[in-house]
C-alpha positions as CSV (number, residue, x, y, z in Angstrom):
1,M,-36.7,7.9,-1.9
2,K,-34.4,7.2,1.0
3,F,-30.8,8.6,0.9
4,S,-28.2,5.9,0.5
5,L,-24.5,6.8,0.5
6,K,-23.7,3.5,-1.3
7,N,-26.2,4.5,-4.0
8,E,-24.7,8.0,-4.4
9,Y,-21.2,6.5,-4.8
10,E,-22.5,4.1,-7.4
11,K,-24.1,7.1,-9.3
12,S,-20.8,8.9,-9.0
13,W,-18.8,6.1,-10.6
14,V,-21.3,5.7,-13.3
15,F,-21.0,9.4,-14.2
16,I,-17.2,9.2,-14.1
17,K,-17.4,6.2,-16.5
18,E,-19.7,8.1,-18.8
19,S,-17.3,11.1,-18.7
20,R,-14.1,9.0,-19.3
21,K,-13.5,10.5,-22.8
22,F,-13.4,14.0,-21.3
23,I,-11.2,12.9,-18.4
24,L,-8.9,11.3,-20.9
25,V,-8.7,14.6,-22.9
26,S,-7.7,16.3,-19.6
27,V,-5.0,13.7,-19.0
28,L,-3.6,13.9,-22.5
29,A,-3.6,17.7,-22.6
30,F,-1.8,17.7,-19.3
31,L,0.8,15.1,-20.4
32,V,1.5,16.7,-23.8
33,L,2.2,20.1,-22.2
34,A,4.1,18.5,-19.3
35,L,6.4,17.0,-22.0
36,V,6.7,20.4,-23.7
37,G,7.5,22.1,-20.4
38,F,10.1,19.5,-19.6
39,F,11.9,19.1,-22.9
40,F,11.7,22.6,-24.4
41,P,13.0,25.7,-22.6
42,A,10.4,28.3,-22.0
43,P,10.7,31.8,-23.5
44,E,12.3,34.1,-20.9
45,F,9.1,36.0,-20.0
46,I,7.2,32.8,-19.4
47,E,10.0,31.4,-17.4
48,N,10.2,34.6,-15.3
49,K,6.4,34.5,-14.7
50,I,6.5,30.8,-13.5
51,L,9.5,31.4,-11.3
52,E,7.8,34.5,-9.9
53,F,4.7,32.4,-9.1
54,L,6.9,29.7,-7.4
55,V,8.8,32.2,-5.3
56,D,5.5,33.8,-4.2
57,L,4.2,30.3,-3.4
58,F,7.3,29.5,-1.3
59,E,7.0,32.8,0.5
60,K,3.3,32.2,1.4
61,T,4.2,28.7,2.8
62,R,7.5,29.5,4.5
63,G,7.6,28.3,8.1
64,M,4.3,26.4,7.9
65,G,4.0,23.1,9.8
66,A,2.6,20.0,8.3
67,G,-1.0,20.9,9.2
68,G,-0.8,24.4,7.9
69,L,0.9,23.3,4.7
70,S,-1.6,20.5,4.2
71,W,-4.5,23.0,4.6
72,F,-2.9,25.4,2.2
73,I,-2.4,22.7,-0.4
74,F,-5.9,21.4,0.1
75,A,-7.5,24.8,-0.2
76,N,-5.6,25.6,-3.5
77,N,-6.4,22.2,-5.0
78,L,-10.0,22.4,-3.9
79,R,-10.4,25.8,-5.5
80,S,-8.8,24.6,-8.7
81,S,-10.9,21.5,-8.9
82,F,-14.2,23.2,-8.1
83,F,-13.6,26.0,-10.6
84,G,-12.4,23.4,-13.1
85,I,-15.9,22.0,-13.0
86,L,-17.8,25.3,-12.9
87,G,-15.6,26.8,-15.6
88,G,-16.8,24.2,-17.9
89,V,-20.0,26.1,-18.4
90,F,-18.2,28.1,-21.0
91,V,-18.1,25.3,-23.5
92,G,-15.5,23.4,-21.5
93,I,-12.7,25.9,-22.5
94,F,-11.6,26.8,-19.0
95,P,-10.9,23.3,-17.8
96,F,-9.2,22.4,-21.0
97,L,-6.9,25.4,-20.8
98,S,-6.3,24.7,-17.1
99,S,-5.1,21.1,-18.0
100,L,-2.7,22.6,-20.5
101,L,-1.4,25.2,-18.2
102,N,-1.0,22.9,-15.2
103,G,0.8,20.4,-17.4
104,Y,3.2,22.9,-18.7
105,V,4.0,24.3,-15.2
106,V,4.5,20.7,-13.9
107,G,6.8,19.9,-16.8
108,F,8.8,23.1,-16.2
109,V,9.1,22.5,-12.5
110,V,10.1,18.9,-13.0
111,R,12.8,20.0,-15.4
112,V,14.1,22.6,-13.0
113,G,14.0,20.1,-10.1
114,V,15.8,17.4,-12.1
115,T,18.4,19.9,-13.3
116,E,19.1,21.2,-9.8
117,A,18.7,18.1,-7.7
118,G,18.9,15.1,-10.1
119,P,16.3,12.6,-11.1
120,F,15.7,11.3,-7.6
121,V,13.7,14.5,-6.9
122,L,10.9,12.8,-8.8
123,W,10.3,10.4,-6.0
124,R,9.3,13.3,-3.8
125,L,6.6,14.3,-6.3
126,L,5.2,10.9,-6.9
127,P,3.3,10.1,-3.6
128,H,1.0,13.1,-3.6
129,G,0.5,13.0,-7.4
130,I,-1.0,9.6,-7.1
131,F,-4.1,11.1,-5.4
132,E,-4.0,14.8,-6.5
133,L,-3.7,14.3,-10.2
134,P,-6.7,11.9,-10.6
135,A,-8.8,14.4,-8.6
136,I,-7.7,17.2,-10.9
137,F,-8.2,15.2,-14.1
138,I,-11.7,14.1,-13.0
139,S,-12.7,17.7,-12.2
140,F,-11.3,19.1,-15.4
141,G,-12.9,16.3,-17.4
142,L,-16.3,16.8,-15.8
143,G,-16.0,20.5,-16.5
144,M,-15.4,19.8,-20.1
145,K,-18.4,17.5,-20.2
146,L,-20.5,20.1,-18.5
147,G,-19.7,22.5,-21.3
148,T,-21.2,20.2,-23.9
149,F,-24.7,21.0,-22.6
150,V,-24.9,23.8,-25.1
151,F,-24.8,21.3,-28.0
152,K,-27.7,19.1,-26.6
153,K,-31.3,19.2,-27.6
154,N,-32.6,19.8,-24.1
155,R,-29.9,22.2,-22.9
156,W,-31.2,23.1,-19.5
157,D,-32.2,19.6,-18.5
158,T,-28.8,18.3,-19.7
159,F,-27.0,21.2,-17.8
160,R,-28.9,20.4,-14.6
161,D,-28.1,16.6,-14.9
162,Y,-24.4,17.1,-15.7
163,F,-24.0,19.8,-13.0
164,W,-25.6,17.8,-10.2
165,N,-23.7,14.6,-11.2
166,A,-20.5,16.6,-11.3
167,I,-21.2,18.0,-7.8
168,R,-21.9,14.5,-6.5
169,V,-18.6,13.3,-7.9
170,F,-16.8,16.3,-6.5
171,V,-18.1,15.7,-3.0
172,L,-17.8,11.9,-2.9
173,V,-14.7,11.2,-5.0
174,V,-12.6,14.4,-5.7
175,L,-12.8,15.8,-2.2
176,P,-11.5,12.7,-0.4
177,L,-8.7,12.3,-3.0
178,L,-7.7,16.0,-2.4
179,I,-7.7,15.5,1.4
180,I,-5.4,12.5,1.1
181,A,-3.1,14.2,-1.3
182,A,-2.8,17.3,0.9
183,I,-2.0,15.3,4.0
184,I,0.7,13.3,2.2
185,E,2.2,16.3,0.4
186,G,2.2,18.6,3.4
187,S,3.8,15.9,5.5
188,L,6.4,15.0,2.9
189,I,7.5,18.6,2.3
190,V,7.8,19.3,6.0
191,F,9.6,16.1,6.9
192,C,11.8,15.7,3.8
């Protein structure tokens, strides 16, 4: 059978559609914990850990130009997305917990940003989130779906099918979204 990029994209979108319940779970887990992170103060030890993580992140990216920062952001998001899919092998627990954790951290960071700089700081977050968050949600949702192979009658056939479909979606859909998000985010941070 001859390779067709159009055909591969169509298969990717079909698999995304078949996985929409898992992607929705990823979105809802993220949103619920983002609201918790925004509206409820973190215990001091959690707040300190998040702030320590953010300071470390700022130190790693200090002085980077748009290209270097875009690459750094892309590499981190790529790793998170890829392992979000692969981590689903363990009954989907890792991507679900990652959705929760990422949501909480985003809610916490938004609360700190709004407190320090006012609500207009949200406009700086919005442009890259338009591409980055769907990529992350798709990856985590596919990871959760991958974990359901253990409950299927033909486990290994199901695993193989889910895995290769997830990899196809990762390459054709997630990867381009992450590239766009990294370019926008890296440029906005450097030039704003």
